[in-house]
C-alpha positions as CSV (number, residue, x, y, z in Angstrom):
1,M,0.0,0.0,0.0
2,N,1.4,3.4,-0.9
3,L,1.2,5.5,2.2
4,L,1.4,8.8,0.3
5,T,-1.4,8.2,-2.1
6,T,-4.0,6.2,-0.1
7,S,-7.0,8.4,0.7
8,D,-7.8,8.3,4.4
9,H,-10.2,10.3,6.6
10,L,-8.5,12.3,9.3
11,L,-10.5,13.9,12.2
12,V,-8.7,16.7,14.1
13,I,-10.2,17.6,17.5
14,D,-8.9,20.8,18.9
15,P,-10.6,23.9,20.4
16,C,-8.3,26.3,18.4
17,P,-9.4,27.0,14.8
18,D,-5.8,28.0,13.9
19,T,-4.5,24.6,15.0
20,Q,-7.2,22.8,13.0
21,A,-6.2,24.9,9.9
22,R,-2.5,24.4,10.4
23,I,-2.8,20.6,10.6
24,A,-5.1,20.5,7.6
25,E,-2.4,22.5,5.7
26,Q,0.4,20.3,6.9
27,V,-1.3,17.1,5.6
28,Q,-2.2,18.6,2.3
29,G,-1.0,16.3,-0.5
30,R,-0.5,13.4,1.8
31,G,-3.7,11.6,0.9
32,F,-6.0,12.7,3.6
33,S,-9.4,14.3,3.7
34,V,-9.6,16.3,6.8
35,V,-12.6,17.2,9.1
36,A,-12.4,19.1,12.4
37,A,-14.2,19.4,15.6
38,S,-13.7,21.9,18.5
39,D,-15.3,20.0,21.4
40,P,-16.0,16.3,22.5
41,T,-19.7,16.4,21.7
42,T,-19.2,17.5,18.1
43,A,-16.3,15.0,17.8
44,L,-18.4,12.0,18.9
45,T,-21.1,13.0,16.4
46,M,-18.5,13.1,13.6
47,I,-17.0,9.8,14.8
48,D,-20.4,8.1,14.3
49,M,-21.2,9.9,11.0
50,A,-17.9,10.2,9.2
51,A,-16.1,7.0,10.6
52,P,-12.6,8.5,10.3
53,D,-9.6,6.3,9.8
54,I,-7.3,8.3,12.1
55,V,-8.0,10.8,14.9
56,I,-5.7,13.5,16.3
57,T,-7.0,15.1,19.5
58,D,-5.8,17.6,22.0
59,L,-5.6,16.3,25.6
60,F,-7.1,19.5,27.0
61,L,-10.6,20.1,25.7
62,P,-13.8,22.0,26.7
63,E,-16.6,20.0,28.4
64,A,-14.4,17.0,29.1
65,S,-10.8,15.9,29.4
66,G,-9.0,14.4,26.4
67,L,-8.6,11.2,28.4
68,T,-12.3,10.8,28.7
69,L,-12.8,11.4,25.0
70,L,-10.0,9.0,24.2
71,K,-11.7,6.2,26.2
72,E,-14.9,6.8,24.3
73,L,-13.1,6.8,21.0
74,R,-11.5,3.5,21.8
75,T,-15.0,2.1,22.7
76,R,-16.7,3.3,19.5
77,R,-13.8,2.8,17.0
78,E,-11.5,0.2,18.4
79,L,-9.4,-0.1,15.2
80,C,-9.0,3.6,14.7
81,P,-5.5,4.9,15.7
82,V,-5.7,8.0,17.9
83,I,-2.8,10.4,18.2
84,V,-2.9,12.7,21.2
85,M,-1.3,16.1,21.4
86,A,-0.8,18.8,24.0
87,K,1.4,21.7,25.1
88,D,3.4,21.1,28.2
89,A,1.4,18.1,29.3
90,P,2.8,16.3,32.4
91,E,4.6,13.0,31.7
92,S,2.1,11.1,33.9
93,L,-0.8,12.4,31.6
94,I,1.0,11.3,28.5
95,V,1.8,7.8,29.9
96,Q,-1.9,7.5,31.0
97,A,-3.1,8.4,27.5
98,L,-0.8,5.8,25.9
99,R,-1.9,3.1,28.4
100,I,-5.6,3.8,27.6
101,G,-4.8,3.2,23.9
102,A,-3.4,6.3,22.2
103,A,-1.2,5.3,19.3
104,D,1.2,8.3,19.6
105,Y,1.9,11.6,21.3
106,L,2.9,14.9,19.8
107,H,4.0,18.1,21.5
108,K,2.3,21.3,20.5
109,P,3.0,23.3,18.4
110,V,3.2,20.3,16.1
111,T,5.8,20.5,13.3
112,E,5.0,19.2,9.8
113,E,7.8,16.6,10.0
114,E,6.7,15.2,13.3
115,L,3.1,15.1,12.1
116,A,4.0,13.3,8.9
117,H,5.9,10.6,10.9
118,A,3.1,10.1,13.4
119,L,0.5,9.7,10.6
120,Q,2.7,7.3,8.7
121,R,3.0,5.2,11.9
122,A,-0.7,5.4,12.4
123,R,-1.4,4.2,8.9
124,T,0.6,1.1,9.5
125,L,-2.0,0.2,12.2
126,L,-4.9,0.5,9.8
127,P,-6.6,-2.7,8.6
128,G,-5.5,-3.7,5.2
129,D,-7.6,-4.4,2.1
130,L,-8.5,-8.1,2.4
131,T,-8.7,-8.4,-1.4
132,D,-5.0,-8.0,-1.6
133,V,-4.1,-10.8,0.9
134,P,-2.4,-13.6,-1.1
135,G,-4.2,-17.0,-0.8
136,L,-7.3,-15.6,0.9
137,C,-10.4,-17.4,-0.4
138,R,-13.1,-16.2,1.9
139,S,-13.4,-13.6,4.7
140,E,-16.3,-12.9,7.1
141,Y,-17.5,-10.3,9.5
142,Q,-20.2,-10.7,12.1
143,L,-21.6,-7.7,14.0
144,T,-24.2,-7.6,16.7
145,I,-25.8,-4.2,17.3
146,D,-28.5,-2.9,19.6
147,S,-31.8,-1.5,18.6
148,D,-31.1,2.3,18.9
149,P,-31.4,3.7,15.3
150,I,-29.0,6.5,16.2
151,H,-26.1,4.0,15.8
152,I,-27.0,3.0,12.2
153,P,-25.0,5.7,10.3
154,G,-21.8,4.8,12.2
155,V,-22.3,1.1,11.6
156,I,-22.9,1.6,7.9
157,S,-19.8,3.8,7.5
158,W,-17.7,1.1,9.2
159,L,-19.2,-1.6,6.9
160,I,-18.5,0.4,3.7
161,K,-15.0,1.2,4.8
162,M,-14.1,-2.3,5.9
163,T,-15.9,-4.4,3.3
164,A,-16.7,-2.4,0.2
165,S,-13.8,0.0,-0.2
166,T,-13.0,-1.4,-3.7
167,L,-16.4,-0.6,-5.1
168,S,-16.9,2.5,-7.3
169,P,-18.2,5.6,-5.6
170,I,-21.7,5.3,-7.1
171,R,-21.9,1.6,-6.1
172,R,-20.8,2.4,-2.6
173,L,-23.5,5.1,-2.5
174,H,-26.1,2.5,-3.6
175,L,-24.9,0.0,-1.0
176,Q,-25.0,2.6,1.7
177,G,-28.6,3.5,0.8
178,G,-29.7,-0.1,0.6
179,L,-28.1,-1.0,4.0
180,Q,-29.6,2.0,5.6
181,E,-33.1,1.1,4.5
182,L,-32.7,-2.5,5.5
183,L,-31.2,-1.7,8.9
184,F,-33.8,0.8,9.8
185,N,-36.5,-1.7,8.8
186,A,-34.9,-4.4,11.0
187,I,-34.7,-2.1,14.0
188,E,-37.8,0.0,13.8
189,H,-40.3,-2.4,12.3
190,G,-38.6,-5.7,13.4
191,N,-37.1,-5.4,16.8
192,L,-39.1,-2.3,18.1
193,E,-42.4,-3.4,16.4
194,I,-43.2,0.1,15.2
195,V,-45.9,-0.1,12.6
196,Y,-45.7,2.1,9.5
197,Q,-48.7,4.2,10.3
198,D,-47.5,5.0,13.9
199,K,-44.1,6.1,12.6
200,Q,-45.6,8.4,10.0
201,A,-47.9,9.9,12.6
202,A,-45.0,10.4,15.0
203,L,-42.9,12.1,12.4
204,A,-45.7,14.4,11.4
205,A,-46.3,15.4,15.0
206,G,-42.6,15.8,15.7
207,C,-42.6,13.2,18.4
208,Y,-40.6,10.4,16.7
209,E,-37.9,10.4,19.4
210,Q,-40.6,9.9,22.1
211,L,-41.9,7.0,20.1
212,L,-38.5,5.4,20.0
213,A,-37.9,6.0,23.7
214,R,-41.2,4.4,24.5
215,Q,-40.4,1.3,22.5
216,L,-36.9,1.0,23.7
217,G,-38.2,1.2,27.3
218,Q,-40.3,-1.9,26.9
219,A,-38.8,-4.9,28.7
220,K,-39.6,-7.3,25.9
221,L,-38.0,-5.1,23.2
222,K,-35.1,-3.3,24.8
223,D,-32.6,-6.2,24.7
224,R,-33.3,-7.2,21.1
225,R,-30.3,-7.2,18.8
226,V,-29.6,-7.1,15.0
227,L,-27.1,-9.5,13.6
228,I,-25.1,-8.4,10.5
229,H,-23.2,-11.1,8.7
230,V,-20.9,-10.2,5.8
231,L,-19.3,-12.8,3.6
232,H,-16.6,-11.9,1.0
233,D,-16.2,-14.8,-1.5
234,K,-13.1,-14.1,-3.5
235,A,-13.7,-17.0,-6.0
236,A,-17.2,-15.7,-6.8
237,N,-16.0,-12.1,-6.4
238,T,-19.1,-11.2,-4.4
239,L,-20.1,-9.6,-1.1
240,R,-23.1,-11.0,0.7
241,Y,-24.8,-8.9,3.5
242,Q,-27.3,-10.7,5.7
243,I,-29.3,-8.8,8.3
244,T,-31.3,-10.6,10.9
245,D,-33.5,-9.1,13.6
246,E,-35.3,-10.6,16.5
247,G,-38.8,-9.4,15.6
248,K,-41.9,-11.4,14.5
249,G,-41.2,-11.0,10.8
250,F,-43.7,-9.7,8.3
251,K,-45.5,-10.6,5.1
252,W,-42.8,-9.5,2.7
253,R,-44.1,-11.1,-0.5
254,S,-46.9,-8.6,-0.9
255,L,-44.4,-5.7,-0.6
256,L,-41.9,-7.2,-3.1
257,T,-44.6,-7.5,-5.7
258,R,-46.1,-4.0,-5.3
259,S,-45.9,-1.8,-8.3
260,Q,-43.3,0.9,-8.8
261,E,-46.0,3.5,-8.8
262,I,-47.3,2.6,-5.4
263,C,-43.9,2.4,-3.8
264,E,-42.8,5.7,-5.3
265,S,-45.9,7.5,-3.9
266,E,-45.2,9.9,-1.1
267,G,-44.9,8.0,2.2
268,G,-45.7,4.7,0.5
269,N,-45.4,1.7,2.8
270,G,-42.6,-0.6,1.5
271,R,-40.8,2.2,-0.3
272,G,-37.5,1.5,1.5
273,I,-37.6,-2.2,0.4
274,F,-38.5,-1.1,-3.1
275,L,-35.5,1.2,-3.2
276,A,-33.1,-1.4,-1.8
277,R,-34.4,-4.0,-4.3
278,S,-34.0,-1.5,-7.2
279,F,-30.2,-1.4,-6.4
280,F,-30.0,-5.1,-5.5
281,P,-32.5,-7.2,-7.5
282,C,-31.2,-10.3,-5.7
283,L,-32.7,-9.1,-2.4
284,A,-34.3,-12.0,-0.6
285,Y,-36.1,-12.7,2.7
286,N,-36.3,-15.9,4.7
287,E,-39.8,-17.4,5.1
288,R,-40.5,-15.6,8.4
289,G,-39.4,-12.2,7.1
290,N,-36.9,-11.3,9.9
291,E,-33.8,-11.9,7.8
292,V,-32.9,-10.2,4.5
293,T,-29.9,-10.9,2.2
294,I,-28.4,-8.8,-0.6
295,T,-25.5,-9.9,-2.8
296,V,-23.1,-7.4,-4.4
297,S,-20.9,-8.3,-7.4
298,L,-17.4,-7.0,-7.2
299,Y,-16.9,-7.2,-11.0
């Protein structure tokens, strides 16, 4: 892998806009797209939405300490290298950050040469592209997620990065849209048993969050999980995504046979399934309707 040409996402967390701008300038031409956050709350939102490959964070932040944020980053993005930086930080704080899981430490103000070396070291910690591993025939991922829809964007970003990075941008976009529709269906309609009409009424009334909280608070629903199984078959050159919820299932045949005109109508029930199937005609459910599979060709 060419470390100078690979495009990776870098998240810079620092309360100073000048520091954010300086780091973005220093990594220019090194194969990074850079986003920045000034506080931990914004940073965690960007972690979930943008799924960065590498994070650089100051140890002294508003709202919470850098160590607290570092612990949360390691929980949410275990494979993401985190570089910490600070000006005149005590040695005990630096050692604590490294023990928690920081990949490197930089003294501020950070020089371009030191930053380049730290990023190169961090890149060596990134997962490689499995399609380039000699002799590899099959690879699999299995994820189990809870039933809070707020986590879906981060899960999808991780799946795209880890399993579909070789697809063209438009096909990655289609896969992202398809997975989003199917995961929301699995969680909302499957695990949380939210019927279509109730969801639409809650959205119209601006109380969708309350509806979610009520369903997540039910004893019989709150511990339900969604299983995501991804299989890369190198011989067949395909990716298979299988999403299984713990709900009752549904009568999927009638939705799959609905006309395009009905599914494209505003707010039409089954529109998400129709959209996913338009991208992936091989979309298939199990008999019960609580497991859906799509297969993506890598040709």
